[in-house]
N, C-alpha and C positions, 0 to 999 in steps of 0.2 A: 635780600629784602632791602627796599629803599629806605634811606635815612628818614624821609618824610613820614612814611607809614609807621616805622618803628617809633619815631619821636611822638607822633600823634597818639599811638597806643599807650606809650608810657605816660604821657601827659594826662590822657583821659583816665588811666589807671590811678594816677596820683590824686586827681580830683575825686574819683570814685572812692578811693581809700579814705579821704577826708570825710566824705558824706557818710559812708558806712561807719567810720569811727565815731562820728557825732551821734548817729542813731544808737550804736552799741553802748556808748558811754551814757547816753540818756537812759537807756533801759537799765543799765547797771546801777547808776547813781540814784535813780528813783526807787530802786527796789532793794539794794543792799544797804545794810547799816554801815555807818562810817568805818567801823572797825574792820568789817570784811572788805570794804572797798580799799582801805589802806593796806590790808594784807595782800590783796590782788596786785596792787602797785609794787609792794615789796617783792612778791614772787616774780613779777616781770623783771625787776632789777637783778634778782638772783639768777634768773635764767640767762640774762645777758652776760653775766660773769661765767656761768657754767658752760656757755657755748663760745667762749672767746677763741677757742682753737679753730673755729671756722675761718679764721683769717688765712689759713693755708689754701683755701679754695681760690684765692687770687691766681694761683699757678695752675689750677685745674682749668680755668677759663683760657689762659694763655696757651697751655699745651694742647688743649682740645682744639682751639682755633687754628693752631699750626698743623692740625691733622692727626694728632696722636689720640686715637679713640680709646686707648687704655687709660687715659686720664680720668674717664668717668668712673670706671671700677676702682681705680686707685683712690679717687676722692671718696668713694663709698667705703672702701676698706679703712681709710684713715678716719672717716666719720664713725665707723663702728668702734675703732680703738679709742678715739677721744671721748665718744659718748659713754663707753663703758667706764673709762677712768673718771669722767665727770660725775657720772651717776654714783659710782662707788664713793667718791669724795662727798657728794651731797648727802648720801645715805648715812655716812659716818658722822657728818656734822648736823644732821637733821634735828636731833633732840635739842641741841644748843640753839640752832637757828629758830626753831619753833618757839622756844622759850624767849629768846632775845627779841624777836620781832612779832610776837603774839600771833603766830600762824597756827591755825588748828592742825594738830598732828594728823587728823583724818585726811587732809588734802595732800600730804607729802607723797603718797604713791602716784597721785595724778601729776604732781610736779615732776617726779622722776620720769613719767611716761613722755613728757615733752622733750626731754633731752635727745634721745635717739632720733626722734622725728625731725627736730630742728637741725640736727647735724646732717641727716640724710638729705633733707630738702635743700640745705645750703649747697651741698656737693652737687646734687642733680641740677639745681638751678644754674650754678656756675658753668656746668658743662653745656646745658641747653642754650644758655645765652650765647655761648661761643659759636654755636652752629645755626641757631634759629631764634634770634631775639624776639620775633613776633610771638612765637609759642611761649617763650619765657614770660612775656608780658601777659599773655592770656592766662597763664597759670596764676598770676597775681589776681586777675579778675575772678578766677575760680575760687581762690582763697577768700576774697572779700564777699563774694556772693554767698558762699557757704556760711560765712560768719553772719551775714544778714539773715539768712534762712534759719540759722541756729538761734539767733536772737528772737525771731518771730515764734519759733517753736517753744522757747522758754516762756514767752509771754502767754502763749496759748495753754501750755501745761501748768502754768503757775509754779514753775520750778526754778524760779530765779533765786539762786543761792550761790555762795562762793564755789561750791562743787559744780553746780550747774554751769556757771560762767566758764570755769576752767575746762569743763567737758566740751562746751560749745566751741571755744577757741581751738582746743585740741582737734576736734572733728574737722574744723576748717583747715588746719595744717595737714591733716590726713587727706582731705580732698585735694589739696594742692599736690601732695606727694603722689597721689594716684595719677594726676595729669602729668607730672614730671616723669614718672616711671614709664608711662605709655609713650612719651615723646623721646625718651632716651634708651628704650629697650634694645635698640639695634646695636648699642655699644657693649652690651653685657657679655658678648661672646669673645670680646677682644682680649688679647694677652700679649706679653706678660704684664703683670700689674706691679710686682715688687720693685723693679727698677724705676718705674715712673713714680711710685709712692716715695721712694728714697729721694728722688730728685725734688719732688714737691716739698718734702720735709727740709732738705738741705737748703733750698732757696728761701724758705719761709722766715729765715732770720731777718730779712728785710722788713717783712710785715710786722714781726714782733717788735722791732725797733720803732716802726712807724706808730704803733698803737700807743706809745707813751706820750706822743705829742698831743693826742686827744685828751689825755688825763691832765696835761698842763692847761689846756684851754678850758677844761671844765671847772677849773678852780675859780673862775671869775665870780660866780654867784656866791661862793663861800667867802671870798675876800670882801665883796661888797657888803654882805650880810654882817660879817664880823667887825669890819672897820668903819662901816657907815651905819646902815640900818636896813630893816626889812622894807621900809618905805622906798628906799633907793632900789632895792631888788625888784619891787613891784613895778616901778617906772622902767627899770632896765629890761624886764622880761615881758611885760604885757604887750609891748610893741611887736613881739614876735608873732602874735596872732595874725598880723597883716604883712609883716616883712617876709615871713616864710612863704606867703603866697607868691611873692616876687621870685623867691628862690625855686619855686616849683618849675619855673621855665627851663631850668637845667634839664628836666626830664625830656624835653624836646630834642636834646642832643644825645640821648642815651644810646642810639645806634652807632655813634661814631667809633667808639673804642673797638667794638667787634668788627666793624667794617675795615678799620685800619689794620687790625691783626690779620685779616684774611685777604686784604687787597694786594694786588700785584703792581698797580699803577693808579694814578689819579688821586693820590693822598691829599694834595693841597686843595683840590676842589671839594673833597669830602669835608675837610675842616672848615672851609669857608661856608659851605652849605649849612653845617651844623651851627655855626655862629649866627647865621641869618635866622635859622629856625628858633634858636633860643632868644635872640633879641627881638624877634617879631612879637613875642608875647611879653618878654621881660621889660622892654622899654615902656609900653603902655601901662602895664601894671605898676611899674615903679613911678611913672609920672602921675598916675591916678592916686597912689598913696601919698606922694609928695604934695599934691594939690589939696587932697581932702583929709590930710593927717588929723587936724583938730576934730573934724566931723566923725571920723572913724573911731577915734578914741572916746569921743562923747557918747557914741552909741554903746560902747562897751560899758562905760561908767563915766559920768561927767567929771569925777575926781581926777581922771587921767588926762583930761584935755590939755593941761599945761605941758604934757610930755610930747607935744606935737613934733618938736625938733629932734627928740630922741627917736621917734618913729622915722623921721626923714633920714637921719643918719643910718639907722638900721636898714632902711629900704635901699639906700645906695650901696651899703655893704653887701646886702643880699644880691643885688644885681651884679656887682663886680664878682662876687663869689660864684654866681652862676656861670659867668664868662670864664672865670678861672677853672671851673670844673671841666668845661669843654677843652680848654687849652691843656689842662693836666691830662685828660684822656688822650689828647692828640700826642703829647710828648711820650706817654707810655705806650700808646698804640703804634707809634713809629719806631720805638726801640726794638731792636732785633738781637740783642746780646744773648738772649736765652733761646733763640731759634734752634740752635744746636747745643750739644752738651758743652757746658761751661762750668768752671769751678765756682762754687758758691761765693768765694771771696772776691771774684772778679765782678760780681754784681755791684760792688761798691763804686766802681767807675762808671756805672750805667746811669742813664737819665731816670731810670726807675728809682734808684737811690737818691738821685737829685731831687725828685719830687718829695721823698721822705724828708730830706733836709729842708726843703721849702716849707713843709708842714711845721717843722720845729721853728723855723724863722717866724712864720705867721703866729704861732702860739705864743712864743716868747715876746714878740713885739706887742701882741694884743694884751697879754697879761701885764707887761711893763706899763703900757698905756693905762690900764685899769688902776695900777698902783699909783701912777702920777695923778690920775683923776681923784683918787681917794685922798691924796696929799693936798691937791690944789683946791678942790671944790669945797664949798661951805654949806651946801644943802643937798638933800637927796636928789633933787632934780639935776643939779650940776654934776653930781657923781655919775648919774645914769647917762647923761649926755656925753660927758668926757669919756666914759668907758666905751660907749657905742662909737664915738669918733675914733677911738684908738683901734678898734677892730676894722673900721673903714680904712684907716691909714695902712694897716697891715695888709689888707686885701689889695689895696692899690699897689703897694710895693711888690707883692707877689705877682700881680698882673703884669707889671713892667718886666719882671724877670721871665715869666712864662712867654710873654709876647716876643721877647728877644730870642728865646729858644725856638719857638715855633716859627718865627720869621726867618730863622736861619735855614729852615727846610724848604723855603719857597712859598710859604703861606702868606697871603696878604689880607689885611683886615678889609671886610666888605664895607668900606667907608660910605659909598654912595647909598647903599641900602640902609645903613644906620642913620644917615642924615634924613632919609625919607621917613623912617620909623619915628624919629624924633619930631619931625615936622607934623606928621599926622597925630602924634601923641600930644603935642602942644595945642593943636586945634581941639582935640578931645578935652584937654584940661581946661581950656578957655571956655568951653561949652558947659562943662559940668560944675565948675566952681560957683557960678551964680545960683545953682540949685540949693546949695548949703544944706545937704541932707542931715537930718538929726534923728531920724528913725530908720529902722531896718528896711522897711518897704521903700522909703525914699532913697536909701543908699542903693538898693537893688535897681530902682528906676534909673539912678545916675549911672550905674554900671552898664545897664542895657543901652542907654542913650550914648554913653561914651564909647562903648564897643562898636555900635552901629556907625558912629561918626568916624572913628579911627579906621575901621576896615574899609569903609566907603571911600574915604580920602586916600587911603593907601592903594586901593584898587585903581584909582584914577592916576596916581603919580608913579607907581612902581611896577615895572613889567614883570619882575620876578614874582611878586605877590599875585599878579594876574594869572601867571602860569600855575602857581600853586593852587589858587582858587578854582581854576578850570579843571585841574587834575582831580581835586577833591570832588567837584560836582560830577565829573565823569565816573569816578569810582562809585559814588553813591548811586548814580543812575544805572550803572552796570549791575551793582548788587541788587537793586530793586527789580531790574529786568529779569535777573535769574530767578527771583522768588515769585514773580508774577505767574499765575496759572495760565497754562496754554489752552487756547480754545479747542 
């Protein structure tokens, strides 16, 4: 499958996920009492801990991409073992958890039902992505659509309760499971499973080590809240509502990792194409957020308008992080140390483990910067800005290292395309800045106008984008032609 099609599907799925999430949250928050909504949030957090062993599926993807069809059943077998262990642990701790977090005991059986489904879905998804990322993306659409339908059904039946919401989301996961099972059923007759499962387990020490760096990074909010104030936390986190949109551009490069794992040649061209796809959207969304930062925050709440520079720092960090995501995928996709049997300890010399170490470098530098901001800043706004700048600096350092690693493989930055993206983006920014949108509908108008200007200008100055646009139009015309009734 082409990088462009896979990227477009994953980006569309990410936007669809946001839309469905907003609708679902509105349905839930308007009908659940705060205590039940809080319980739902706690349950979501508990499930993330209960399913932490899904990290082993990193190797399911790699082994399946190498052609080992037994990886699918091995992943499912491990999912069964881990889900049984997690379910038993949660069942044992359930009385204490229900009491400590005010979770109604009646929903515990529903919570337990999630665990095997989430484990199975993770294993099947990891396998399907390795062979057919388009179908993997479509399974995400199935999940979101089922969740939207379930929300509508809850409203129609007037059954919006904590149990109803949990059932609706569980049904959505089951709908995705059905799609994944249908797409991977061809692997179920493959054997042997046990040697592959052992290999997956033995290699997963790398992922277990990597998971700790995320815990370090997640300490930022706690540190700011404890040593500064919750006002500083508000300035620090509210900007993510817009900065995350910039980060969504990484989804356009989601096909790269799978393509590199299965490619025999042309790796450099794939990486450069993925970078173009990500920056095609990442650059204008970042420039838009930089230009309209005060306006965007004013629309959320005028009290956040002074945090415009905090948003700008977070926006730049999100753009660099999106590029880093592509380069990280490139480094891991080009690594072949695990292509054949290798001792688990030998993975420490691989670029896969190098990415793990980079994750620690980023987390430690970011948290150190947060600590410096807490020491140097005298007000909540200064703390928030300093903390966001620290993450930007950490991302830039990681970018430099990743660029050196990827550059050593023959990949070159698509500098000419990037320059054209920036030129078209600056034209867009100059056009929308005078609009000074202060309401949601005005902001939407600015987005539409800016998008039209950006893509029109880019069509005139960039041959690569013209080729992309023509290919998209051809695909749409072909799809419509197939659906048109014959005379």
